[in-house]
Legacy VTK file of the C-alpha trace (Angstrom):
# vtk DataFile Version 3.0
C-alpha trace
ASCII
DATASET POLYDATA
POINTS 171 float
85.382 -93.575 -78.838
84.853 -91.675 -82.060
87.570 -89.728 -83.901
86.547 -86.176 -82.799
86.576 -87.212 -79.160
90.007 -88.789 -79.570
91.335 -85.623 -81.222
89.824 -83.491 -78.450
91.436 -85.720 -75.792
94.805 -85.552 -77.572
94.525 -81.713 -77.711
93.795 -81.545 -74.016
96.717 -83.804 -73.185
99.041 -81.618 -75.292
97.843 -78.384 -73.622
98.139 -79.977 -70.183
101.723 -81.108 -70.924
102.729 -77.681 -72.151
101.068 -76.033 -69.104
102.937 -78.354 -66.776
106.250 -77.423 -68.424
105.296 -73.774 -68.123
104.571 -74.107 -64.386
107.802 -75.971 -63.740
109.754 -73.214 -65.537
107.975 -70.534 -63.507
108.856 -72.373 -60.277
112.500 -72.629 -61.389
112.538 -68.859 -62.124
111.338 -68.241 -58.564
114.086 -70.499 -57.149
116.780 -68.791 -59.319
115.594 -65.373 -58.143
115.905 -66.429 -54.536
119.532 -67.546 -55.201
120.318 -64.398 -57.215
119.017 -62.208 -54.380
121.133 -64.110 -51.873
124.223 -63.721 -54.053
123.506 -60.061 -54.555
123.194 -59.547 -50.827
126.434 -61.381 -50.217
128.304 -59.386 -52.850
126.943 -56.151 -51.358
128.175 -57.255 -47.883
131.602 -58.051 -49.295
131.759 -54.697 -51.045
130.799 -52.899 -47.822
133.467 -54.805 -45.984
136.056 -53.795 -48.643
134.544 -50.252 -48.695
134.025 -50.324 -52.484
131.056 -50.082 -54.770
130.395 -51.688 -58.130
131.945 -48.670 -59.935
134.258 -47.119 -57.349
137.452 -48.813 -58.469
138.325 -47.880 -62.092
140.199 -50.396 -64.159
140.596 -48.759 -67.644
143.313 -46.445 -66.359
145.217 -49.377 -64.854
145.148 -51.326 -68.089
146.441 -48.268 -70.095
149.284 -47.782 -67.568
150.216 -51.417 -67.659
150.524 -51.365 -71.487
152.812 -48.269 -71.441
155.712 -50.218 -70.013
157.846 -52.565 -72.108
157.625 -56.321 -71.974
160.295 -56.622 -69.263
159.273 -53.564 -67.212
157.598 -53.520 -63.867
153.878 -52.561 -63.965
153.487 -48.885 -63.215
150.221 -49.392 -61.373
149.246 -52.245 -59.105
146.361 -54.341 -60.521
143.303 -53.698 -58.324
140.249 -55.869 -58.210
136.979 -53.883 -58.676
135.438 -55.596 -55.623
138.505 -55.895 -53.364
139.856 -52.373 -53.973
142.581 -51.741 -51.447
141.200 -54.444 -49.112
143.457 -57.373 -48.216
142.454 -59.923 -50.823
143.982 -62.758 -48.777
141.809 -62.143 -45.700
140.049 -65.355 -44.845
136.233 -65.432 -45.149
133.678 -68.054 -44.251
131.551 -69.134 -47.155
128.892 -71.742 -47.627
129.053 -73.097 -51.192
125.788 -73.214 -53.194
123.916 -76.443 -53.030
125.918 -77.808 -50.036
125.873 -77.538 -46.321
129.659 -77.133 -46.119
131.288 -73.993 -44.788
134.830 -73.262 -46.008
137.261 -70.608 -45.040
138.582 -69.078 -48.299
140.381 -65.850 -49.264
138.254 -62.701 -49.730
139.111 -62.436 -53.445
138.152 -66.079 -54.093
134.846 -65.573 -52.210
133.647 -62.704 -54.268
134.934 -64.295 -57.497
132.886 -67.447 -56.807
129.806 -65.323 -56.031
130.264 -63.135 -59.170
130.602 -66.169 -61.497
127.624 -67.825 -59.900
125.671 -64.564 -60.259
126.406 -64.350 -63.999
125.442 -68.066 -64.463
122.125 -67.448 -62.566
121.423 -64.353 -64.686
121.958 -66.383 -67.868
119.678 -69.215 -66.574
116.963 -66.755 -65.605
116.978 -65.128 -69.035
116.853 -68.559 -70.656
113.956 -69.655 -68.463
112.090 -66.415 -69.165
112.328 -67.000 -72.879
111.225 -70.609 -72.366
108.130 -69.316 -70.429
107.314 -66.929 -73.185
107.604 -69.715 -75.786
105.367 -72.058 -73.783
102.866 -69.332 -73.174
102.692 -68.622 -76.855
102.239 -72.353 -77.603
99.412 -72.617 -75.127
97.692 -69.502 -76.435
97.937 -70.796 -79.982
96.315 -74.043 -78.866
93.656 -71.955 -77.209
91.467 -72.506 -80.265
89.688 -74.979 -78.049
87.437 -72.118 -76.901
85.953 -72.044 -80.404
85.009 -75.735 -80.231
84.011 -75.988 -76.596
81.808 -73.598 -74.741
83.623 -71.419 -72.126
81.478 -72.913 -69.328
82.575 -76.473 -70.193
86.150 -75.371 -70.547
86.027 -73.609 -67.155
84.542 -76.692 -65.553
87.352 -78.845 -66.994
90.002 -76.465 -65.623
88.476 -76.378 -62.135
87.629 -80.080 -62.001
88.771 -81.723 -58.799
88.248 -85.110 -57.225
86.245 -85.067 -54.024
87.082 -87.656 -51.376
84.511 -90.366 -50.819
82.543 -89.917 -47.559
81.945 -93.021 -45.523
78.537 -93.940 -44.128
76.383 -92.165 -46.727
75.155 -95.327 -48.494
LINES 1 172
171 0 1 2 3 4 5 6 7 8 9 10 11 12 13 14 15 16 17 18 19 20 21 22 23 24 25 26 27 28 29 30 31 32 33 34 35 36 37 38 39 40 41 42 43 44 45 46 47 48 49 50 51 52 53 54 55 56 57 58 59 60 61 62 63 64 65 66 67 68 69 70 71 72 73 74 75 76 77 78 79 80 81 82 83 84 85 86 87 88 89 90 91 92 93 94 95 96 97 98 99 100 101 102 103 104 105 106 107 108 109 110 111 112 113 114 115 116 117 118 119 120 121 122 123 124 125 126 127 128 129 130 131 132 133 134 135 136 137 138 139 140 141 142 143 144 145 146 147 148 149 150 151 152 153 154 155 156 157 158 159 160 161 162 163 164 165 166 167 168 169 170
């Protein structure tokens, strides 16, 4: 095999590897989006049960009122969770933990806290994966200089190349 053919083969291997990483990242984004949507639906259901919305329970006023008392004084305002609101935060809820098939009965406040922290983690992972996809797409497009060296017809045939199964009895 001559040197140009070896370089061409190495370039194709690199592009194929980058494309495989890109496809895996896109698949992971889809899986994360499914989990994020499930978490979002569960949080909405919990807020409906508590009769609150994301912004219905204000917390800045409570923090100001808590700071107005001295170090030994009783808080002037009861600390209220933004999701729980006036709902009983000790009410037991059934919850299936992510990645398991185990149901557990846990307090309302703990259930939405677990879901909210999982949601923020999934949001971070999705943003990280999206930037990874952009990076890999850029790398593949930069290596797209192959189109200058190979005709588009040959490149198209390499991309759509598939193995056909052998048919018996045609000898």
